[in-house]
C-alpha positions, 0 to 999 in steps of 0.5 A: 534363667540369666544367661536365657534372657540375655540370649533371647536379648541379644536375638531381639537385637539381631533380628532388629526386634525390640521388647514389646514395651507398654505404651503410656495412657496418653490423656485427654485435656478438657479445656474449659471456657466461659465467652468469647467476645470482642466486648469485654465486660467490666469487672477482674471476673468478667474479663479474665473470663472473656477472650478476644474472638482472634485469640479463640481463632488463633487457638483454633488454627493452632489445632489445626496445624498440629493435627489435634483433633476436636471432640465432644465431651459425649463422644470422649465419654463413649470412648472411654466407656469402649476402652479406648484412649483418643490421642491427638485429641482434645475436648472444647467445652463452653460454660453458661450459654452466652448469646455469643456461644451462638453468634462468636464461637460455633460459626469459628468453630465452623470455619475450622471444622472443630466441635465442642460441647456447650453447658447450658443453665436452662432457667435463662435461655434467651433472656437477652444475654443468653442463646436462645433456644432456637439458636441452640438447636441450631448449634446443635445441627450444626454438630456441637453438644448442647449439655447440662450447667443446672437450671439456675447456675447454682452449686449444688453442694449447697442445697438439699437433696430435693433441691439439687435434684431440682436445680439438676433435673430441671435441666434435664428435662427442659434441654430433653423438651426443647432439644434433645436429652442430654448426656453429660453434666458441667457443675456450676462452680466445678463442686461436687461429692459422692451425694450429687455423683450419684445423682448424675447416675440417677439423671442418666448422664455418661459423664459430668465435669469438675474444674479440677484441673488434669487430663482425661486419662481414664472412666474410673471416676466418670462423674469427677473429669477434670478440665483445664480453664482458658482464661485471657491471659493464656497466650498461645504458647500456654494454650498449647501447653494446655491444649496437650497431655 
């Protein structure tokens, strides 16, 4: 048997063929943003979560230069459900739905032919700090995904089952009424448990995002998918590392 194996290996080399090697699964990074705004909020948290528009544009230019395509979380979920593993791809996500999502982020995305998923807390829409329903409809028409981030941005794990269903379900109802039925969810504070995962399933969500770092390599746990945070301190080299598996 050993001689036969050696003979087969010799023939493969002689004929210019290499033994088949399983191709490793390449994960898809899901990047988490909050604000892209020339006006930086006061305080360390607001500052950390706010990127300068020029910095975000540099990141989009880097993705285009390196032929890394952007896709929505809904598209990634569909691909994974089909057993596909997209390569050279990234998902850009934006939490909270501040007005800069419509006024700054979406125009830059369109300039670079990019797409993203925006996670909205329905109870804050149109309050002056957050995008309006009309702006969200324009974003959706431009190819952006509008997903759920709760009704009032509450940590679902701190609520009763009834309260969690009201907080998450209220967002689903509002988006379905004013936009279209959402298909993915981003947990406020990134927290979840088995009960919350079951709630996502019952609400018809395809996938839900945490704040656990990592790249998405499978759909084995669709309601506990990882994301990588992008904050103000991330220079282009750091961004490049986070945007690749």
